[in-house]
VONU-386752 format. One record per atom (N, C-alpha, C, O): x negated, y negated, z. Coordinates in steps of 0.001 Angstrom, whole numbers, plus 524288, in hexadecimal, padded with zeros to 5 digits. Each point is the difference from the previous one (the first is absolute). Layout:
<recs>
XYZ
...
</recs>
This chain:
<recs>
13E1DEA82F5FE59
7FE387FEF880568
7FD91804B780249
80191804727FF0B
7FAE77FA8F803BF
7FCBA8044A80249
8030380259804D2
803157FD488027F
7FBEE807D37FEB8
802A0801FD80445
7FEC07FD268055F
803747FF738034E
7F7CD7FEDE7FD66
7FEA77FD008047A
8036D7FA95800E6
801F67FE9880429
7FE3C7FEF47F748
8033F7FB2B7FFD4
805A6800E88019D
8026A7FD3280312
7FF96807647FA54
805A480104800EA
800C48016C80604
803F37FEBE80270
7F7FF803ED7FFA4
800BB80181805BD
7FFD77FA9D80336
803437FF5280378
7F98D7FD6E7FB97
7FFB87FAE2802CE
8055B7FCEF7FF12
801D57FD83803AF
80043802937F862
805147FD2D7FEB4
8049D80308802FD
803B27FDA5801FA
7FBC68075D7FE25
803F0803438028B
7FFD37FF11805F1
803F67FF3F8029F
7F70B800DD7FF57
7FF507FEF68060D
802107FA7A8016B
802CC7FF19803CF
7FBB47FDBF7F91B
801277F9D380164
8060D7FF8C7FF6C
8026E7FD6E80342
7FFF7804DC7F8E7
8056C7FF677FF08
802F08025980479
803C87FDC0801EE
7FA5A807237FFDC
802AC801EB804F9
7FF797FCA28048E
803E17FF3E802BD
7F7C07FEA87FE62
7FF1F7FC4780444
803FC7FB3D7FF60
802807FE58803C2
7FDDD7FFD47F7D3
803647FB5E7FF01
8058980168800AA
8032F7FCC78019E
7FE258084B7FD16
806208016380092
8009D800488060F
8043E7FE8F801BF
7F80F8031C801A2
8006C7FFCB80520
800E67FA968025A
803267FF2C8038A
7F9EC7FD507FA47
8000B7FA498016D
8061B7FE107FE67
802B37FD748030F
7FED1803E97F870
805B97FE237FE68
803C08024F803D5
803847FD2C801AB
7FC108083380014
803B78023E8036B
7FF697FCF980599
803F47FEB38026A
7F708800457FF7C
7FFD97FCC6804EF
802597FB297FFB7
802917FE78803C4
7FCE27FE647F7A6
802407FB607FF5C
80671800167FFF8
802B17FC85801F1
7FF1D807AD7FBBC
80600800FD7FFC6
801E98019480582
804267FE3E801AC
7F8F8804F08010E
801F08015B80542
7FFD27FB5A803B3
803887FF2B80329
7F84E7FDDB7FC5E
7FFA37FB248030F
8046D7FC3A7FEA7
802597FDDF8039D
7FEF0801297F76F
804697FCFE7FED8
80556801E480236
803607FD25801E3
7FCD8808367FD91
805268026A80203
800467FF27805A8
804297FEB98020B
7F79A801ED8009E
7FFE07FF2E80628
801297FA658018C
802B97FEDA803CB
7FAF07FD9A7F8E5
8015B7FAA6800C7
8055D7FE427FF9F
8020E7FD2680348
80084804D97F817
805507FF637FFB6
8038F8022080446
803EA7FDAF8018F
7FA71806D48002B
8032C8024380452
7FF8D7FCC780500
803C67FF2C802DD
7F7327FEFA7FE12
7FED67FD4F8048D
8032D7FA737FFF3
802037FE14803EC
7FE157FFE07F764
803077FAE27FF39
8062B800F1800F9
802C37FD15802A4
7FEBC806FB7FB12
805E38015F800B3
800D9800BD80621
803D07FDFC80221
7F8CD804C080076
800A6800CE805C7
800607FADA802DB
803817FF0180324
7F8977FDBA7FB8B
7FF337FB588028D
804A17FC0B7FEF6
8019C7FCFE80363
8004F8034C7F7C3
804F27FCDD7FE93
80489801E2802BC
803617FCC680122
7FD4A8085F80038
8044F8025F802B0
7FF8B7FF1880634
803DC7FEE5802A6
7F7E5801947FF1C
7FF4B80027805B3
7FCEC7FBAF802AF
800317FF54804C2
7FCEE7FDBC7F7F6
7FCEA7FBBC8027E
8008F7FB357FCB7
7FBFE7FDA27FECA
80868800C17FFB2
800967FBB37FCAF
7FD7D7FAC98019A
7FDDE7FD347FCBA
80265801A8807E1
7FDFB7FAF680211
7F9EA7FFA77FF09
7FE497FC4B7FD76
7FEA9807358045D
7FA70800427FEC9
7FEB1800AF7FA81
7FBF37FE687FDF4
807E58042D7FFB1
7FE84801277F9F7
800C17FAEE7FD9E
7FCE57FEDF7FC82
806A27FDD1804AE
801037FB1B7FCF0
7FB5F7FC6280128
7FE937FCE17FCA2
7FF098036C80801
7FBD37FCD680174
7FB27801837FCB7
7FD267FCA17FE19
802168081B8015C
7FBCE802077FCE9
800717FF387FA17
7FC237FF557FD38
808F6800CB800F3
800C27FE567FAB6
7FEE87FA1B7FF49
7FDD17FE727FC02
8038F7FE8B80780
7FE607FA387FF97
7FA1D7FF557FFD2
7FDF07FD017FCDA
7FF73805C18067A
7FA037FF5C7FFBF
7FE14801EC7FAD4
7FC8D7FDA37FDA1
805CA806EC80078
7FD778019C7FAF2
8016C7FCCC7FBC8
7FCD17FF627FC73
807A67FE6480363
8018D7FCFB7FB26
7FD4E7FA3F80063
7FE4F7FE177FBEC
801457FF4C8087F
7FDEA7FB1C7FFE5
7FA767FF1D8026E
7FD8A7FBE67FF86
800CC808668031F
7FB0B7FFCE802BD
800BF7FCDE80599
7FC677FFC680330
8087E7FDE77FDA8
800DC7FDB280484
8055D800E28019A
802C0802B07FD1C
7FF377FB618073B
80561800C980189
803607FB757FDB2
7FF967FB82801AB
803C1805DD7FA72
802E87FC6C7FDAB
805FA8016D8018F
80147804A180048
802417F772800B1
805458013380160
802F9802C97FB9C
8009A7FE087FBA7
8013C806B8805C4
802A3803847FC65
805C7800FE80225
8010E8000A804B1
80237800AF7F7AD
805D5801888014D
80091805207FC95
7FFEA800047FB31
800B5804848081A
8009F805307FDD0
8060B800DE7FFB5
8025D8024080388
7FFE77FBF07F849
8056A801667FE7C
80064804FF7FE01
7FBF9802327FE8F
808A98003380114
8004B805337FD41
7FE2A7FF4C7FA25
7FDE5803B17FDC0
802D87F7E17FFF2
7FE547FEF77FA58
7F9F7800A28000C
7FD92802F97FD1B
800607F9E080683
7FA598001180024
7FD698053280079
7FC44801357FD38
805E08021480691
7FE458055380106
80106803297FB21
7FCD98036D7FECF
8071E7FBBA7FE6D
801808029E7FB34
7FC2E7FEF57FB84
7FE91803777FCFD
7FFB57F70A802B9
7FC777FEF97FBF6
7FA118023D80181
7FCED801677FC95
802077FEBB8083D
7FAC780256801B7
7FFF08060C7FEA9
7FC2C8023E7FE25
808978001E8030B
7FFF3805A57FE7C
7FFED800FC7FA26
7FD64803947FE20
805917F9227FEF3
7FF977FFF47FA4E
7FA447FFBF7FE3F
7FE21803537FD13
7FEFB7F859804EF
7FACB7FF607FE53
7FC548047F80100
7FC94801807FCFA
804918007C807B2
7FCD9804C8801B9
80156804CD7FC0E
7FC908031A7FEB5
808127FD417FFAF
801758046D7FCE1
7FDD07FF687FA64
7FE56803D47FD9D
801B47F76B80063
7FDE47FE307FABB
7F9D58013A8000B
7FDC7802377FC5C
7FFFE7FC3A807C6
7FA928009F800A7
7FE5A805DC80079
7FC07801C27FDF1
80748800F9804DE
7FF19805F48005F
80089802A67FAB4
7FCDE8036C7FEBC
806B07FB397FE63
800BF8025E7FAA0
7FAC27FEEA7FC8B
7FD818035C7FDA2
801737F77C80299
7FAD87FEBE7FD03
7FAF380313801AE
7FCEA801F97FCE2
802AF7FE288084C
7FB7A80282801B9
8007E8060B7FED3
7FC6A8028D7FE11
8080C7FF5480335
800648058D7FEFA
7FF0F8013D7FA04
7FCEB8037D7FEC8
8059D7F9C97FDAE
7FF128007E7FA2F
7FA107FFD17FEBE
7FDE7803447FD29
7FFD87F933804DC
7FA1B7FF677FF32
7FCA6804C480221
7FC69802057FD86
805347FF7580745
7FD80804F380224
8011E8052C7FCEC
7FCBD803807FF86
807FD7FC9D7FE89
801768048F7FD26
7FC81800447FA97
7FE09804127FE5C
801897F7087FF3A
7FD12800367FB62
7FA7A800B3800F1
7FD78802647FCAE
8003F7FBD380776
7FAC8800C0800C8
7FF6C805A6801B7
7FC288024E7FE42
8070B80048804E1
7FFF08057680158
7FFF9803097FB6A
7FC80803437FF84
806EC7FC347FCEC
8005D802C97FB21
7FAF37FF857FCD8
7FDF1803F57FE35
8003B7F7C980125
7FB5F7FF2D7FD2D
7FAEB8030280293
7FCEC802717FD3B
802937FD2B807D6
7FBBA802E580234
801078061D7FFF8
7FC42803057FFDF
808B27FEB780040
80110805557FEDD
7FE39801F37FACA
7FD88804107FF47
803FF7F8937FD25
7FE65801C57FA94
7F9B38007A7FF66
7FDE3803827FD7A
7FF537F84B80551
7FAF47FFC17FF12
7FDA2805308030E
7FC328025A7FE3B
806197FF00805ED
7FE66804D880351
80056804D17FCB1
7FCDB8039C8007D
807347FC6A7FBF6
80039804BC7FCC3
7FDCF7FFB57FA88
80168802F47FC7A
7FAD47F911802FA
7FCB3800157FB0D
8025B7FCB87FBDB
7FDE17FFD17FBB0
8065E7FD908054B
802D07FCDE7FBAD
7FDC17FA1C800B3
8028E7FCD28028C
7F94D802007FB78
7FD327FB068017D
801937FBD27FBE3
802187FBDD80147
7FCC18057F7F997
801387FC107FBB8
80497801E37FCCE
7FFB7802017FBA4
804AD7FD1080732
804EA801867FC73
8038F7FBC57FFBD
7FF007FC6B8030D
804E2803097FA20
803A17FC377FEB4
803AA7FF5B80514
801C07FBB88014F
7FF2C808A880140
803097FF91804D7
7FD457FD9480450
802817FD5780320
7F8218035D7FD6E
7FD6D7FD64803CA
7FFDD7FA427FF1B
800367FCDB803A1
7FF68801C17F72B
800127FA3A7FEF6
805587FDAD80125
800427FB6C80174
803F88076C7FDFC
804E67FE0A801D5
800767FFB5805BA
802397FC4980218
7FBD48075B80067
8002A7FFC3805CC
7FCBF7FB868022F
801C67FD7C803B2
7F94A801467FA25
7FD137FC4B80189
802C17FA627FED5
7FFE27FC6E80339
80267803337F83B
8028E7FB3F7FEC9
8051A7FF60803E6
801557FBA480188
80114808767FFC5
804397FF9B80360
7FE597FE4F80576
802AF7FCE680282
7F8D08052E7FF5E
7FDFB7FE2E804DA
7FEC67F9E780005
800D27FD35803D3
7FD328011E7F7A2
7FE547FA977FF73
805557FC9780027
7FFEC7FB95801E6
80472806807FC28
804AA7FD4E7FFFB
8027A7FFB880553
802567FC0C8016E
7FD35807D28014A
8019980015805A1
7FC757FC0A80338
801F47FD3480363
7F8F6802AF7FB77
7FCCD7FCE6802E1
800EC7FA517FE95
7FF337FCB580369
80262801D97F7F7
802197FAE97FE49
804B67FEBD8032D
800647FBED80286
80340807C57FD46
805277FE80802DB
7FF2B7FF7E805B7
802B97FCF580289
7F9458062A7FFDE
7FEB57FF1B805C1
7FD617FAE2800CD
800C27FDD580439
7FC4A7FFF37F85B
7FDE17FB23800B1
804087FB617FF5B
7FFC57FC12802C2
80377804977F9E5
804937FC1D7FFBD
8035E8009380490
801A57FC388027A
7FF64808A77FEA7
803F9800A680489
7FE2F7FE168053D
803187FE5180346
7F722802007FD92
7FE257FDED8055E
800ED7FA3880058
8015B7FE2180438
7FDF07FE997F735
800F27FA8E80011
806067FF23800A3
801997FCFD80364
80146805417F9D8
805EC7FF017FFCD
802398021A8050E
803637FD5E8022B
7FB1D806FD7FFE6
802058024180494
7FF727FCB9804D0
803AD7FF738030D
7F76A7FE387FDB1
7FEDC7FD06803FD
802CF7FA8F80031
801307FDB980411
7FFB6800857F6F2
802EA7FACE7FF4A
805D980132801B5
802457FD2E8032B
80004807247FA90
8055480179800EF
8008C800ED805E5
803A77FDE480250
7F8FE8051780035
80061801AD8054F
8002F7FA8780381
803557FF718036C
7F92E7FCFB7FB8A
800207FB998037C
804D77FCCA7FF45
802637FE29803C0
7FF178012C7F730
805207FD1C7FF15
804168027B8022D
8033C7FD3880238
7FD89808117FDB1
8045F803108029E
8003D7FF3F805E4
8044C7FFA380221
7F6EE80017800D5
800547FFBF80589
8006D7FA69801B3
801537FF1380488
7FDA97FD247F835
800817FA8E8016D
805277FD107FDD4
8014F7FBA180183
8015C807437FADC
8043D7FD397FD50
804697FE648041A
802717FBEE7FF3C
7FE76806BA80476
804317FEE480366
7FE377FC4880482
803277FE9E8035B
7F7E97FFD67FCAE
7FE317FC688041C
8027B7FA9E7FEE6
801A57FEA67FBB1
7FE6F7FE71808AE
801897F9F47FF0B
7FCD27FD6B7FCAD
7FB728014B7FF2B
807167FA807FE8C
7FCFC7FC947FC5E
7FAA17FE868023E
7FF997FF33804B9
7FC6B8006C7F832
7FACB7FEF5801A1
7FCCC804328018F
7FB527FF58800E5
8073F805A77FF8F
7FCBF803F6801FF
8005C804C57FC10
7FE5E8045C80134
803CF7FA8B7FA2D
7FFEC803C37FBB3
7FAF97FF997FD68
7FD957FBD97FFD3
800A8808B97FDFE
7FAA28009F7FDE3
7FFE1802AC7FA9B
8024F804287FF48
7FAD97F94C7FCC8
7FF91802B77FB2C
7FA668004E7FED3
7FD937FBDC7FFAA
7FFF6808AE7FFA2
7F9EC7FFF77FF21
7FF9E803197FB1B
80361803267FEA8
7F80E7FBC87FE85
7FE8C803357FBB2
7F996800AC800D4
7FD097FC3C7FF99
8018D807F28015C
7FA99800FC8010C
7FD48803BD7FB4F
801E4804477FEE4
7FA5E7FA057FF02
7FD5F802FF7FBE9
7FA047FF9A800D5
7FD767FC047FF1A
8009E80866802A9
7FA887FFDC80189
7FC2E803987FCA7
80188802677FC21
7F97F7FDBF805AA
7FC5C803247FC9B
8016E805CA8000B
7FEBA802E07FC5C
804107FEE2807FB
8012A805887FFB6
803DD801677FB6D
7FF6C803E37FD3A
804817F89F80246
8037D8008F7FBA9
7FDA27FF3A7FAE7
8013F802C07FC41
7FB1F7F9578036D
7FD057FEF27FB3A
7FD0F805147FE32
8007B801DF7FB98
7FC8A8001480825
7FD0C804B87FEFD
80331804C97FED1
7FE74803467FCD7
805FD7FD26805AE
8033C804BF7FF2C
8028B7FF447F9EB
80063803D67FD1F
801327F73D8014C
8018C7FF177FACB
7FBA9801847FC42
80139802687FC05
7FA3E7FC81804D0
7FB55801287FCBF
7FF7B8054D7FF90
7FF6C801E67FB9F
800B48011880894
7FF8F8056880017
80425802B07FD54
7FF1E803D27FD36
805AF7FA3480395
8045C802687FD2F
7FFB17FF3E7FA4E
8014A8038B7FD04
7FCDF7F77A80125
7FF207FF977FA74
7FBBA8042D7FDF3
800DE802A87FC17
7FB157FDAF8066F
7FC10803827FE12
8022D805947FFBA
7FECA802DB7FC53
804567FEB48076E
8027C805267FFB1
80348800FE7FB6A
7FF6C803D77FD2A
8043A7F86980225
80354800227FB86
7FD07800027FAE0
801408031D7FC8E
7FAE07F98A802D1
7FCF7800247FB38
7FCCD805507FF83
7FFE78024B7FBC6
7FD847FF9F80884
7FCF1804B57FF45
803DB804D37FEFF
7FE9A803BD7FD53
8060F7FBF6804DA
803F7803FF7FE76
801B5800407FB18
800F8804237FDC0
7FF887F71080028
801D47FF467FA55
7FBC6801E87FC35
800F98027D7FC00
7FA0E7FC11805AC
7FB94801897FCB5
7FEBC805E180024
7FE11802517FC42
8032E7FFF380864
7FFD2805F280080
803F6802827FCFD
7FEC7803C67FD48
805FD7FA8D802DD
80470802B57FCDF
7FF1B7FFA07FA66
800CE803BD7FD15
7FD617F75F8012C
7FF1C7FF447FA81
7FB598035D7FE0E
80062802617FBD6
7FB757FDD6806F7
7FB94803487FF5D
80165805D17FF7A
7FDFB802C37FC9E
8053B7FED980689
8019C805977FFF2
803358012C7FB27
7FF69804127FD84
803D57F86B80147
802AD800A37FB26
7FCD27FFF97FACA
80113802EC7FC55
7FB017F99F803A1
7FC667FFCD7FBCC
7FC958049A7FFDD
7FE818018C7FBB3
7FFE78011E808FB
7FCEC8047B8000A
802EA804DD7FDEA
7FD9C8036A7FD9B
808017FCE280366
80339803AE7FDEE
8006E7FFBD7FA18
7FFF9803F77FD46
800777F6C6800AB
800257FFCE7FA6B
7FB10801C57FD65
8002B802B07FC04
7FB437FBC980642
7FAED801107FDBC
7FF91806307FFF0
7FE1A802387FC2E
8039C80060807ED
7FFD3805C880081
8031C801EE7FBA0
7FE4C803BF7FD83
8063D7FA138012F
803688028B7FBC9
7FE117FFDC7FA71
801A2802F57FC94
7FA877F92A802B2
7FD407FFBB7FB10
7FB90803C87FF1B
7FE9C8017B7FBA4
7FF3680002808FD
7FB19803567FFB9
8017B805727FFF4
7FC9F8036A7FFC9
</recs>
């Protein structure tokens, strides 16, 4: 690889690392804001959650179990997002230090794809579980169970599959290159 190409990869990797950091900080601030609203502004927070979950105002019952389920869903999604961001950060860091075509970069790319796949599935399951949790204690006829799968999830699954496949190809290619170098 030429020095100019390496410099372009290095600069782009540094910019992408900053983007990952901005996403992580925004996610952390969002979690802190939600925790504050849950603690000090529960009435308006529950209204906002209802609008987010259904797009309209649906009757919801926020029992301690429902709030616990929502917190659990948020924690699971935070772990998935954090794992994906860490994998992407590590990948960009390796690229920035000149390690472009290595088995470790392939593993990190594959790991980012796995987290993206988990995120796509989690978005479908999380929304379903959240709506079920906040309407479960409603009177008969006002309970709701939804399952939504849209183009966003479909494209995220496609992207995740591509990342996993490209990561696997990169890891196998790096191993093959090491084998070829040992023969020469």
